[in-house]
PyMOL Python script that loads the backbone (N, CA, C, O; Angstrom):
from pymol import cmd

cmd.read_pdbstr("""\
ATOM      1  N   GLY A   1      87.058  59.623 124.784  1.00  0.00           N
ATOM      2  CA  GLY A   1      87.345  60.944 124.308  1.00  0.00           C
ATOM      3  C   GLY A   1      88.464  61.580 125.117  1.00  0.00           C
ATOM      4  O   GLY A   1      88.893  61.049 126.142  1.00  0.00           O
ATOM      5  N   VAL A   2      88.918  62.710 124.643  1.00  0.00           N
ATOM      6  CA  VAL A   2      89.946  63.474 125.337  1.00  0.00           C
ATOM      7  C   VAL A   2      89.492  64.922 125.438  1.00  0.00           C
ATOM      8  O   VAL A   2      88.694  65.402 124.633  1.00  0.00           O
ATOM      9  N   SER A   3      90.011  65.591 126.432  1.00  0.00           N
ATOM     10  CA  SER A   3      89.681  67.003 126.584  1.00  0.00           C
ATOM     11  C   SER A   3      90.461  67.823 125.563  1.00  0.00           C
ATOM     12  O   SER A   3      91.438  67.351 124.982  1.00  0.00           O
ATOM     13  N   ARG A   4      90.023  69.027 125.362  1.00  0.00           N
ATOM     14  CA  ARG A   4      90.719  69.931 124.438  1.00  0.00           C
ATOM     15  C   ARG A   4      92.165  70.142 124.879  1.00  0.00           C
ATOM     16  O   ARG A   4      93.073  70.138 124.049  1.00  0.00           O
ATOM     17  N   ALA A   5      92.382  70.324 126.173  1.00  0.00           N
ATOM     18  CA  ALA A   5      93.735  70.544 126.696  1.00  0.00           C
ATOM     19  C   ALA A   5      94.635  69.342 126.408  1.00  0.00           C
ATOM     20  O   ALA A   5      95.796  69.508 126.033  1.00  0.00           O
ATOM     21  N   GLU A   6      94.101  68.136 126.584  1.00  0.00           N
ATOM     22  CA  GLU A   6      94.892  66.934 126.306  1.00  0.00           C
ATOM     23  C   GLU A   6      95.237  66.831 124.818  1.00  0.00           C
ATOM     24  O   GLU A   6      96.355  66.473 124.448  1.00  0.00           O
ATOM     25  N   LEU A   7      94.269  67.146 123.990  1.00  0.00           N
ATOM     26  CA  LEU A   7      94.481  67.093 122.554  1.00  0.00           C
ATOM     27  C   LEU A   7      95.525  68.122 122.114  1.00  0.00           C
ATOM     28  O   LEU A   7      96.428  67.807 121.338  1.00  0.00           O
ATOM     29  N   GLU A   8      95.396  69.350 122.614  1.00  0.00           N
ATOM     30  CA  GLU A   8      96.361  70.393 122.279  1.00  0.00           C
ATOM     31  C   GLU A   8      97.766  70.032 122.761  1.00  0.00           C
ATOM     32  O   GLU A   8      98.749  70.334 122.086  1.00  0.00           O
ATOM     33  N   ALA A   9      97.863  69.396 123.912  1.00  0.00           N
ATOM     34  CA  ALA A   9      99.168  68.997 124.443  1.00  0.00           C
ATOM     35  C   ALA A   9      99.808  67.916 123.576  1.00  0.00           C
ATOM     36  O   ALA A   9     101.030  67.871 123.435  1.00  0.00           O
ATOM     37  N   ALA A  10      98.981  67.047 122.995  1.00  0.00           N
ATOM     38  CA  ALA A  10      99.492  65.948 122.182  1.00  0.00           C
ATOM     39  C   ALA A  10      99.864  66.382 120.767  1.00  0.00           C
ATOM     40  O   ALA A  10     100.781  65.822 120.165  1.00  0.00           O
ATOM     41  N   LEU A  11      99.157  67.371 120.236  1.00  0.00           N
ATOM     42  CA  LEU A  11      99.365  67.801 118.854  1.00  0.00           C
ATOM     43  C   LEU A  11     100.322  68.989 118.821  1.00  0.00           C
ATOM     44  O   LEU A  11      99.904  70.139 118.682  1.00  0.00           O
ATOM     45  N   THR A  12     101.588  68.696 118.950  1.00  0.00           N
ATOM     46  CA  THR A  12     102.617  69.731 119.005  1.00  0.00           C
ATOM     47  C   THR A  12     103.217  69.976 117.630  1.00  0.00           C
ATOM     48  O   THR A  12     103.020  69.184 116.709  1.00  0.00           O
ATOM     49  N   ASP A  13     103.948  71.072 117.496  1.00  0.00           N
ATOM     50  CA  ASP A  13     104.668  71.354 116.253  1.00  0.00           C
ATOM     51  C   ASP A  13     105.646  70.226 115.930  1.00  0.00           C
ATOM     52  O   ASP A  13     105.836  69.876 114.765  1.00  0.00           O
ATOM     53  N   ASP A  14     106.268  69.655 116.974  1.00  0.00           N
ATOM     54  CA  ASP A  14     107.220  68.559 116.749  1.00  0.00           C
ATOM     55  C   ASP A  14     106.548  67.345 116.125  1.00  0.00           C
ATOM     56  O   ASP A  14     107.187  66.581 115.402  1.00  0.00           O
ATOM     57  N   LEU A  15     105.281  67.169 116.400  1.00  0.00           N
ATOM     58  CA  LEU A  15     104.539  66.030 115.877  1.00  0.00           C
ATOM     59  C   LEU A  15     103.920  66.326 114.516  1.00  0.00           C
ATOM     60  O   LEU A  15     103.889  65.451 113.650  1.00  0.00           O
ATOM     61  N   LEU A  16     103.424  67.552 114.314  1.00  0.00           N
ATOM     62  CA  LEU A  16     102.664  67.860 113.109  1.00  0.00           C
ATOM     63  C   LEU A  16     103.416  68.719 112.095  1.00  0.00           C
ATOM     64  O   LEU A  16     103.453  68.381 110.912  1.00  0.00           O
ATOM     65  N   VAL A  17     104.005  69.806 112.532  1.00  0.00           N
ATOM     66  CA  VAL A  17     104.566  70.782 111.598  1.00  0.00           C
ATOM     67  C   VAL A  17     105.981  70.418 111.160  1.00  0.00           C
ATOM     68  O   VAL A  17     106.265  70.378 109.963  1.00  0.00           O
ATOM     69  N   THR A  18     106.850  70.157 112.091  1.00  0.00           N
ATOM     70  CA  THR A  18     108.262  69.913 111.768  1.00  0.00           C
ATOM     71  C   THR A  18     108.456  68.758 110.795  1.00  0.00           C
ATOM     72  O   THR A  18     109.227  68.908 109.848  1.00  0.00           O
ATOM     73  N   PRO A  19     107.799  67.613 110.975  1.00  0.00           N
ATOM     74  CA  PRO A  19     107.985  66.533 109.995  1.00  0.00           C
ATOM     75  C   PRO A  19     107.520  66.919 108.591  1.00  0.00           C
ATOM     76  O   PRO A  19     108.117  66.493 107.602  1.00  0.00           O
ATOM     77  N   ARG A  20     106.452  67.729 108.498  1.00  0.00           N
ATOM     78  CA  ARG A  20     105.963  68.141 107.172  1.00  0.00           C
ATOM     79  C   ARG A  20     106.951  69.083 106.506  1.00  0.00           C
ATOM     80  O   ARG A  20     107.192  68.978 105.304  1.00  0.00           O
ATOM     81  N   LEU A  21     107.527  70.005 107.275  1.00  0.00           N
ATOM     82  CA  LEU A  21     108.538  70.897 106.717  1.00  0.00           C
ATOM     83  C   LEU A  21     109.759  70.102 106.256  1.00  0.00           C
ATOM     84  O   LEU A  21     110.313  70.373 105.191  1.00  0.00           O
ATOM     85  N   ASP A  22     110.174  69.125 107.057  1.00  0.00           N
ATOM     86  CA  ASP A  22     111.300  68.270 106.666  1.00  0.00           C
ATOM     87  C   ASP A  22     110.995  67.534 105.365  1.00  0.00           C
ATOM     88  O   ASP A  22     111.870  67.396 104.511  1.00  0.00           O
ATOM     89  N   ASP A  23     109.763  67.064 105.211  1.00  0.00           N
ATOM     90  CA  ASP A  23     109.354  66.377 103.977  1.00  0.00           C
ATOM     91  C   ASP A  23     109.436  67.313 102.777  1.00  0.00           C
ATOM     92  O   ASP A  23     109.911  66.914 101.714  1.00  0.00           O
ATOM     93  N   LEU A  24     108.975  68.556 102.935  1.00  0.00           N
ATOM     94  CA  LEU A  24     109.017  69.513 101.832  1.00  0.00           C
ATOM     95  C   LEU A  24     110.448  69.794 101.390  1.00  0.00           C
ATOM     96  O   LEU A  24     110.725  69.886 100.194  1.00  0.00           O
ATOM     97  N   VAL A  25     111.345  69.928 102.343  1.00  0.00           N
ATOM     98  CA  VAL A  25     112.754  70.173 102.015  1.00  0.00           C
ATOM     99  C   VAL A  25     113.364  68.929 101.377  1.00  0.00           C
ATOM    100  O   VAL A  25     114.082  69.033 100.382  1.00  0.00           O
ATOM    101  N   ARG A  26     113.091  67.775 101.930  1.00  0.00           N
ATOM    102  CA  ARG A  26     113.634  66.525 101.379  1.00  0.00           C
ATOM    103  C   ARG A  26     113.191  66.312  99.940  1.00  0.00           C
ATOM    104  O   ARG A  26     113.973  65.868  99.099  1.00  0.00           O
ATOM    105  N   ASP A  27     111.929  66.632  99.662  1.00  0.00           N
ATOM    106  CA  ASP A  27     111.374  66.422  98.324  1.00  0.00           C
ATOM    107  C   ASP A  27     111.629  67.600  97.382  1.00  0.00           C
ATOM    108  O   ASP A  27     111.132  67.628  96.256  1.00  0.00           O
ATOM    109  N   GLU A  28     112.407  68.566  97.858  1.00  0.00           N
ATOM    110  CA  GLU A  28     112.803  69.738  97.073  1.00  0.00           C
ATOM    111  C   GLU A  28     111.614  70.585  96.614  1.00  0.00           C
ATOM    112  O   GLU A  28     111.644  71.206  95.551  1.00  0.00           O
ATOM    113  N   VAL A  29     110.578  70.592  97.436  1.00  0.00           N
ATOM    114  CA  VAL A  29     109.423  71.444  97.191  1.00  0.00           C
ATOM    115  C   VAL A  29     109.667  72.799  97.868  1.00  0.00           C
ATOM    116  O   VAL A  29     109.099  73.814  97.466  1.00  0.00           O
ATOM    117  N   ALA A  30     110.515  72.798  98.896  1.00  0.00           N
ATOM    118  CA  ALA A  30     110.885  74.014  99.611  1.00  0.00           C
ATOM    119  C   ALA A  30     112.356  73.924 100.002  1.00  0.00           C
ATOM    120  O   ALA A  30     112.958  72.850 100.008  1.00  0.00           O
ATOM    121  N   THR A  31     112.910  75.082 100.327  1.00  0.00           N
ATOM    122  CA  THR A  31     114.268  75.136 100.856  1.00  0.00           C
ATOM    123  C   THR A  31     114.214  75.841 102.203  1.00  0.00           C
ATOM    124  O   THR A  31     113.269  76.573 102.495  1.00  0.00           O
ATOM    125  N   CYS A  32     115.222  75.616 103.009  1.00  0.00           N
ATOM    126  CA  CYS A  32     115.332  76.300 104.288  1.00  0.00           C
ATOM    127  C   CYS A  32     116.727  76.898 104.376  1.00  0.00           C
ATOM    128  O   CYS A  32     117.733  76.193 104.295  1.00  0.00           O
ATOM    129  N   ARG A  33     116.762  78.216 104.543  1.00  0.00           N
ATOM    130  CA  ARG A  33     118.045  78.900 104.681  1.00  0.00           C
ATOM    131  C   ARG A  33     117.917  79.903 105.822  1.00  0.00           C
ATOM    132  O   ARG A  33     117.020  80.746 105.828  1.00  0.00           O
ATOM    133  N   ASP A  34     118.815  79.799 106.773  1.00  0.00           N
ATOM    134  CA  ASP A  34     118.796  80.676 107.949  1.00  0.00           C
ATOM    135  C   ASP A  34     117.450  80.636 108.663  1.00  0.00           C
ATOM    136  O   ASP A  34     116.989  81.650 109.187  1.00  0.00           O
ATOM    137  N   GLY A  35     116.822  79.464 108.683  1.00  0.00           N
ATOM    138  CA  GLY A  35     115.552  79.292 109.381  1.00  0.00           C
ATOM    139  C   GLY A  35     114.340  79.815 108.636  1.00  0.00           C
ATOM    140  O   GLY A  35     113.242  79.864 109.191  1.00  0.00           O
ATOM    141  N   VAL A  36     114.528  80.213 107.366  1.00  0.00           N
ATOM    142  CA  VAL A  36     113.429  80.735 106.560  1.00  0.00           C
ATOM    143  C   VAL A  36     113.106  79.738 105.457  1.00  0.00           C
ATOM    144  O   VAL A  36     113.982  79.355 104.682  1.00  0.00           O
ATOM    145  N   TYR A  37     111.855  79.321 105.388  1.00  0.00           N
ATOM    146  CA  TYR A  37     111.416  78.370 104.371  1.00  0.00           C
ATOM    147  C   TYR A  37     110.872  79.120 103.171  1.00  0.00           C
ATOM    148  O   TYR A  37     110.122  80.086 103.311  1.00  0.00           O
ATOM    149  N   ARG A  38     111.263  78.658 101.979  1.00  0.00           N
ATOM    150  CA  ARG A  38     110.773  79.240 100.733  1.00  0.00           C
ATOM    151  C   ARG A  38     110.444  78.105  99.767  1.00  0.00           C
ATOM    152  O   ARG A  38     111.136  77.088  99.712  1.00  0.00           O
ATOM    153  N   LEU A  39     109.363  78.310  99.005  1.00  0.00           N
ATOM    154  CA  LEU A  39     109.014  77.328  97.986  1.00  0.00           C
ATOM    155  C   LEU A  39     110.028  77.382  96.852  1.00  0.00           C
ATOM    156  O   LEU A  39     110.561  78.444  96.532  1.00  0.00           O
ATOM    157  N   THR A  40     110.284  76.243  96.258  1.00  0.00           N
ATOM    158  CA  THR A  40     111.114  76.173  95.066  1.00  0.00           C
ATOM    159  C   THR A  40     110.194  76.246  93.849  1.00  0.00           C
ATOM    160  O   THR A  40     108.972  76.292  93.989  1.00  0.00           O
ATOM    161  N   GLY A  41     110.782  76.256  92.662  1.00  0.00           N
ATOM    162  CA  GLY A  41     109.981  76.224  91.449  1.00  0.00           C
ATOM    163  C   GLY A  41     109.084  75.005  91.408  1.00  0.00           C
ATOM    164  O   GLY A  41     107.999  75.036  90.826  1.00  0.00           O
ATOM    165  N   ARG A  42     109.539  73.946  92.022  1.00  0.00           N
ATOM    166  CA  ARG A  42     108.742  72.717  92.081  1.00  0.00           C
ATOM    167  C   ARG A  42     107.534  72.863  93.007  1.00  0.00           C
ATOM    168  O   ARG A  42     106.528  72.176  92.824  1.00  0.00           O
ATOM    169  N   GLY A  43     107.624  73.744  93.989  1.00  0.00           N
ATOM    170  CA  GLY A  43     106.538  73.919  94.945  1.00  0.00           C
ATOM    171  C   GLY A  43     105.482  74.922  94.520  1.00  0.00           C
ATOM    172  O   GLY A  43     104.359  74.889  95.024  1.00  0.00           O
ATOM    173  N   LEU A  44     105.827  75.811  93.602  1.00  0.00           N
ATOM    174  CA  LEU A  44     104.884  76.860  93.201  1.00  0.00           C
ATOM    175  C   LEU A  44     103.588  76.333  92.589  1.00  0.00           C
ATOM    176  O   LEU A  44     102.528  76.880  92.892  1.00  0.00           O
ATOM    177  N   PRO A  45     103.616  75.307  91.748  1.00  0.00           N
ATOM    178  CA  PRO A  45     102.328  74.803  91.229  1.00  0.00           C
ATOM    179  C   PRO A  45     101.386  74.321  92.339  1.00  0.00           C
ATOM    180  O   PRO A  45     100.169  74.460  92.215  1.00  0.00           O
ATOM    181  N   TYR A  46     101.929  73.765  93.410  1.00  0.00           N
ATOM    182  CA  TYR A  46     101.092  73.332  94.533  1.00  0.00           C
ATOM    183  C   TYR A  46     100.430  74.539  95.190  1.00  0.00           C
ATOM    184  O   TYR A  46      99.251  74.499  95.541  1.00  0.00           O
ATOM    185  N   LEU A  47     101.200  75.605  95.352  1.00  0.00           N
ATOM    186  CA  LEU A  47     100.648  76.817  95.947  1.00  0.00           C
ATOM    187  C   LEU A  47      99.537  77.385  95.079  1.00  0.00           C
ATOM    188  O   LEU A  47      98.497  77.796  95.592  1.00  0.00           O
ATOM    189  N   ARG A  48      99.744  77.411  93.796  1.00  0.00           N
ATOM    190  CA  ARG A  48      98.708  77.915  92.878  1.00  0.00           C
ATOM    191  C   ARG A  48      97.432  77.077  92.970  1.00  0.00           C
ATOM    192  O   ARG A  48      96.323  77.612  92.980  1.00  0.00           O
ATOM    193  N   LEU A  49      97.607  75.765  93.038  1.00  0.00           N
ATOM    194  CA  LEU A  49      96.459  74.876  93.152  1.00  0.00           C
ATOM    195  C   LEU A  49      95.691  75.118  94.452  1.00  0.00           C
ATOM    196  O   LEU A  49      94.461  75.166  94.454  1.00  0.00           O
ATOM    197  N   ILE A  50      96.415  75.267  95.540  1.00  0.00           N
ATOM    198  CA  ILE A  50      95.772  75.507  96.834  1.00  0.00           C
ATOM    199  C   ILE A  50      95.041  76.841  96.819  1.00  0.00           C
ATOM    200  O   ILE A  50      93.913  76.932  97.304  1.00  0.00           O
ATOM    201  N   ARG A  51      95.669  77.877  96.269  1.00  0.00           N
ATOM    202  CA  ARG A  51      95.014  79.191  96.193  1.00  0.00           C
ATOM    203  C   ARG A  51      93.754  79.128  95.330  1.00  0.00           C
ATOM    204  O   ARG A  51      92.723  79.698  95.689  1.00  0.00           O
ATOM    205  N   PHE A  52      93.838  78.441  94.201  1.00  0.00           N
ATOM    206  CA  PHE A  52      92.677  78.287  93.327  1.00  0.00           C
ATOM    207  C   PHE A  52      91.536  77.595  94.076  1.00  0.00           C
ATOM    208  O   PHE A  52      90.392  78.049  94.036  1.00  0.00           O
ATOM    209  N   TRP A  53      91.850  76.511  94.748  1.00  0.00           N
ATOM    210  CA  TRP A  53      90.843  75.744  95.480  1.00  0.00           C
ATOM    211  C   TRP A  53      90.178  76.597  96.559  1.00  0.00           C
ATOM    212  O   TRP A  53      88.959  76.557  96.725  1.00  0.00           O
ATOM    213  N   ARG A  54      90.985  77.370  97.294  1.00  0.00           N
ATOM    214  CA  ARG A  54      90.435  78.207  98.354  1.00  0.00           C
ATOM    215  C   ARG A  54      89.519  79.281  97.778  1.00  0.00           C
ATOM    216  O   ARG A  54      88.469  79.569  98.352  1.00  0.00           O
ATOM    217  N   ARG A  55      89.904  79.879  96.644  1.00  0.00           N
ATOM    218  CA  ARG A  55      89.033  80.875  95.993  1.00  0.00           C
ATOM    219  C   ARG A  55      87.736  80.222  95.535  1.00  0.00           C
ATOM    220  O   ARG A  55      86.652  80.779  95.715  1.00  0.00           O
ATOM    221  N   LEU A  56      87.855  79.043  94.945  1.00  0.00           N
ATOM    222  CA  LEU A  56      86.686  78.311  94.466  1.00  0.00           C
ATOM    223  C   LEU A  56      85.708  78.019  95.606  1.00  0.00           C
ATOM    224  O   LEU A  56      84.492  78.065  95.418  1.00  0.00           O
ATOM    225  N   MET A  57      86.243  77.723  96.769  1.00  0.00           N
ATOM    226  CA  MET A  57      85.416  77.399  97.922  1.00  0.00           C
ATOM    227  C   MET A  57      84.964  78.641  98.697  1.00  0.00           C
ATOM    228  O   MET A  57      84.233  78.528  99.681  1.00  0.00           O
ATOM    229  N   GLY A  58      85.402  79.835  98.249  1.00  0.00           N
ATOM    230  CA  GLY A  58      85.023  81.066  98.934  1.00  0.00           C
ATOM    231  C   GLY A  58      85.739  81.277 100.254  1.00  0.00           C
ATOM    232  O   GLY A  58      85.233  81.973 101.135  1.00  0.00           O
ATOM    233  N   LEU A  59      86.918  80.678 100.396  1.00  0.00           N
ATOM    234  CA  LEU A  59      87.695  80.796 101.621  1.00  0.00           C
ATOM    235  C   LEU A  59      88.750  81.891 101.476  1.00  0.00           C
ATOM    236  O   LEU A  59      89.127  82.236 100.356  1.00  0.00           O
ATOM    237  N   PRO A  60      89.227  82.436 102.578  1.00  0.00           N
ATOM    238  CA  PRO A  60      90.316  83.419 102.477  1.00  0.00           C
ATOM    239  C   PRO A  60      91.562  82.738 101.910  1.00  0.00           C
ATOM    240  O   PRO A  60      91.738  81.527 102.042  1.00  0.00           O
ATOM    241  N   GLU A  61      92.420  83.540 101.277  1.00  0.00           N
ATOM    242  CA  GLU A  61      93.613  82.978 100.645  1.00  0.00           C
ATOM    243  C   GLU A  61      94.530  82.298 101.656  1.00  0.00           C
ATOM    244  O   GLU A  61      95.135  81.268 101.359  1.00  0.00           O
ATOM    245  N   ARG A  62      94.629  82.865 102.831  1.00  0.00           N
ATOM    246  CA  ARG A  62      95.490  82.282 103.869  1.00  0.00           C
ATOM    247  C   ARG A  62      94.647  81.687 104.980  1.00  0.00           C
ATOM    248  O   ARG A  62      93.513  82.099 105.226  1.00  0.00           O
ATOM    249  N   GLY A  63      95.237  80.710 105.637  1.00  0.00           N
ATOM    250  CA  GLY A  63      94.584  80.144 106.809  1.00  0.00           C
ATOM    251  C   GLY A  63      94.299  78.668 106.649  1.00  0.00           C
ATOM    252  O   GLY A  63      94.488  78.089 105.579  1.00  0.00           O
ATOM    253  N   GLY A  64      93.846  78.077 107.721  1.00  0.00           N
ATOM    254  CA  GLY A  64      93.482  76.717 107.916  1.00  0.00           C
ATOM    255  C   GLY A  64      93.546  75.778 106.821  1.00  0.00           C
ATOM    256  O   GLY A  64      93.229  74.602 106.998  1.00  0.00           O
TER     257      GLY A  64
END
""", "prot")
cmd.dss("prot")
cmd.show_as("cartoon", "prot")
cmd.util.cbc("prot")
cmd.orient("prot")
C-alpha cells in the first residue's frame, strides 16, 4: 500500500488532468483559447448525458 501523501504526490494534474484536456481538444470535443476550455457542439451531448446521469443518481450537478 501507499500513504495518502504518496498517492497525492503521484496523482498530479500533469498525469491525470492535462492529458485528458489534450484528448478533448484533439478529438474536437472542446477548444482551448487563451487558456480557457469550452465544449464544442460535439461535446455538448456528452455534457447532457453526464448531467442526466448525475440527476438520475441523485448527485449534485457539479463535482466528482
